[in-house]
PyMOL commands that place a pseudoatom at each C-alpha (Angstrom):
pseudoatom trace, name=CA, resn=MET, resi=1, chain=A, elem=C, hetatm=0, pos=[0.278, -0.032, -0.304]
pseudoatom trace, name=CA, resn=VAL, resi=2, chain=A, elem=C, hetatm=0, pos=[3.077, 2.393, 0.557]
pseudoatom trace, name=CA, resn=SER, resi=3, chain=A, elem=C, hetatm=0, pos=[5.790, 2.830, -2.239]
pseudoatom trace, name=CA, resn=LYS, resi=4, chain=A, elem=C, hetatm=0, pos=[8.791, 2.504, -0.186]
pseudoatom trace, name=CA, resn=ASP, resi=5, chain=A, elem=C, hetatm=0, pos=[10.810, 4.479, -3.327]
pseudoatom trace, name=CA, resn=LYS, resi=6, chain=A, elem=C, hetatm=0, pos=[8.411, 7.397, -3.274]
pseudoatom trace, name=CA, resn=CYS, resi=7, chain=A, elem=C, hetatm=0, pos=[7.739, 7.757, 0.727]
pseudoatom trace, name=CA, resn=ILE, resi=8, chain=A, elem=C, hetatm=0, pos=[9.574, 10.695, 1.804]
pseudoatom trace, name=CA, resn=GLY, resi=9, chain=A, elem=C, hetatm=0, pos=[8.217, 10.154, 5.331]
pseudoatom trace, name=CA, resn=CYS, resi=10, chain=A, elem=C, hetatm=0, pos=[6.569, 14.130, 5.521]
pseudoatom trace, name=CA, resn=CYS, resi=11, chain=A, elem=C, hetatm=0, pos=[4.197, 12.470, 8.169]
pseudoatom trace, name=CA, resn=SER, resi=12, chain=A, elem=C, hetatm=0, pos=[0.954, 14.222, 5.798]
pseudoatom trace, name=CA, resn=CYS, resi=13, chain=A, elem=C, hetatm=0, pos=[-1.073, 10.713, 5.737]
pseudoatom trace, name=CA, resn=VAL, resi=14, chain=A, elem=C, hetatm=0, pos=[-0.101, 10.591, 9.825]
pseudoatom trace, name=CA, resn=ASN, resi=15, chain=A, elem=C, hetatm=0, pos=[-1.438, 13.587, 11.076]
pseudoatom trace, name=CA, resn=VAL, resi=16, chain=A, elem=C, hetatm=0, pos=[-5.035, 13.066, 8.544]
pseudoatom trace, name=CA, resn=CYS, resi=17, chain=A, elem=C, hetatm=0, pos=[-5.443, 9.097, 9.373]
pseudoatom trace, name=CA, resn=PRO, resi=18, chain=A, elem=C, hetatm=0, pos=[-8.619, 9.623, 11.335]
pseudoatom trace, name=CA, resn=VAL, resi=19, chain=A, elem=C, hetatm=0, pos=[-8.378, 5.833, 12.871]
pseudoatom trace, name=CA, resn=ASN, resi=20, chain=A, elem=C, hetatm=0, pos=[-4.247, 6.134, 13.592]
pseudoatom trace, name=CA, resn=ALA, resi=21, chain=A, elem=C, hetatm=0, pos=[-3.644, 3.220, 11.081]
pseudoatom trace, name=CA, resn=ILE, resi=22, chain=A, elem=C, hetatm=0, pos=[-0.312, 5.143, 9.964]
pseudoatom trace, name=CA, resn=LYS, resi=23, chain=A, elem=C, hetatm=0, pos=[2.426, 5.169, 11.538]
pseudoatom trace, name=CA, resn=LEU, resi=24, chain=A, elem=C, hetatm=0, pos=[6.513, 5.813, 10.668]
pseudoatom trace, name=CA, resn=GLY, resi=25, chain=A, elem=C, hetatm=0, pos=[8.666, 3.056, 10.429]
pseudoatom trace, name=CA, resn=ALA, resi=26, chain=A, elem=C, hetatm=0, pos=[12.136, 2.721, 11.996]
pseudoatom trace, name=CA, resn=ASP, resi=27, chain=A, elem=C, hetatm=0, pos=[13.135, 3.620, 8.062]
pseudoatom trace, name=CA, resn=GLY, resi=28, chain=A, elem=C, hetatm=0, pos=[11.384, 6.901, 8.443]
pseudoatom trace, name=CA, resn=LYS, resi=29, chain=A, elem=C, hetatm=0, pos=[8.628, 5.554, 5.639]
pseudoatom trace, name=CA, resn=ALA, resi=30, chain=A, elem=C, hetatm=0, pos=[4.900, 5.609, 6.437]
pseudoatom trace, name=CA, resn=GLN, resi=31, chain=A, elem=C, hetatm=0, pos=[3.300, 1.942, 7.448]
pseudoatom trace, name=CA, resn=ILE, resi=32, chain=A, elem=C, hetatm=0, pos=[-0.295, 1.140, 7.233]
pseudoatom trace, name=CA, resn=ASP, resi=33, chain=A, elem=C, hetatm=0, pos=[-1.791, -1.051, 9.677]
pseudoatom trace, name=CA, resn=LYS, resi=34, chain=A, elem=C, hetatm=0, pos=[-4.248, -2.904, 7.523]
pseudoatom trace, name=CA, resn=ASN, resi=35, chain=A, elem=C, hetatm=0, pos=[-6.119, -4.561, 10.068]
pseudoatom trace, name=CA, resn=ILE, resi=36, chain=A, elem=C, hetatm=0, pos=[-7.089, -0.814, 11.535]
pseudoatom trace, name=CA, resn=CYS, resi=37, chain=A, elem=C, hetatm=0, pos=[-7.454, 0.815, 8.140]
pseudoatom trace, name=CA, resn=ILE, resi=38, chain=A, elem=C, hetatm=0, pos=[-10.899, 1.968, 6.831]
pseudoatom trace, name=CA, resn=LYS, resi=39, chain=A, elem=C, hetatm=0, pos=[-9.864, 2.600, 3.290]
pseudoatom trace, name=CA, resn=CYS, resi=40, chain=A, elem=C, hetatm=0, pos=[-11.591, 6.092, 3.590]
pseudoatom trace, name=CA, resn=HIS, resi=41, chain=A, elem=C, hetatm=0, pos=[-8.313, 7.137, 0.855]
pseudoatom trace, name=CA, resn=THR, resi=42, chain=A, elem=C, hetatm=0, pos=[-7.781, 10.197, 2.987]
pseudoatom trace, name=CA, resn=CYS, resi=43, chain=A, elem=C, hetatm=0, pos=[-3.569, 9.348, 3.064]
pseudoatom trace, name=CA, resn=GLU, resi=44, chain=A, elem=C, hetatm=0, pos=[-3.789, 8.593, -0.573]
pseudoatom trace, name=CA, resn=ASN, resi=45, chain=A, elem=C, hetatm=0, pos=[-5.275, 11.721, -1.723]
pseudoatom trace, name=CA, resn=ILE, resi=46, chain=A, elem=C, hetatm=0, pos=[-2.813, 13.948, 0.806]
pseudoatom trace, name=CA, resn=CYS, resi=47, chain=A, elem=C, hetatm=0, pos=[0.304, 12.148, -0.233]
pseudoatom trace, name=CA, resn=PRO, resi=48, chain=A, elem=C, hetatm=0, pos=[2.525, 14.769, -2.067]
pseudoatom trace, name=CA, resn=VAL, resi=49, chain=A, elem=C, hetatm=0, pos=[4.308, 12.432, -3.479]
pseudoatom trace, name=CA, resn=GLY, resi=50, chain=A, elem=C, hetatm=0, pos=[1.696, 9.613, -4.539]
pseudoatom trace, name=CA, resn=ALA, resi=51, chain=A, elem=C, hetatm=0, pos=[3.244, 6.942, -2.708]
pseudoatom trace, name=CA, resn=ILE, resi=52, chain=A, elem=C, hetatm=0, pos=[-0.141, 5.424, -1.082]
pseudoatom trace, name=CA, resn=LYS, resi=53, chain=A, elem=C, hetatm=0, pos=[-2.225, 3.344, -3.038]
pseudoatom trace, name=CA, resn=ILE, resi=54, chain=A, elem=C, hetatm=0, pos=[-5.313, 2.361, -0.784]
pseudoatom trace, name=CA, resn=GLU, resi=55, chain=A, elem=C, hetatm=0, pos=[-6.169, -2.018, -2.022]
pseudoatom trace, name=CA, resn=GLU, resi=56, chain=A, elem=C, hetatm=0, pos=[-9.655, -2.630, -2.055]
pseudoatom trace, name=CA, resn=ASP, resi=57, chain=A, elem=C, hetatm=0, pos=[-10.439, -6.329, -1.189]
for i in range(1, 57): cmd.bond("trace and resi %d" % i, "trace and resi %d" % (i + 1))
show_as sticks, trace
zoom trace
């Protein structure tokens, strides 16, 4: 769901997630907890570099 090559660790997605499903990993890149994510696409829409792609089940 997060392209590690594109993610710049800006925390935009972390700050807008309504259910706190996104954290920065040890590598400084966003990580989305699929068990918490409600697939609202807010993070995908806010990401300035297009690093997030929400996958529908």
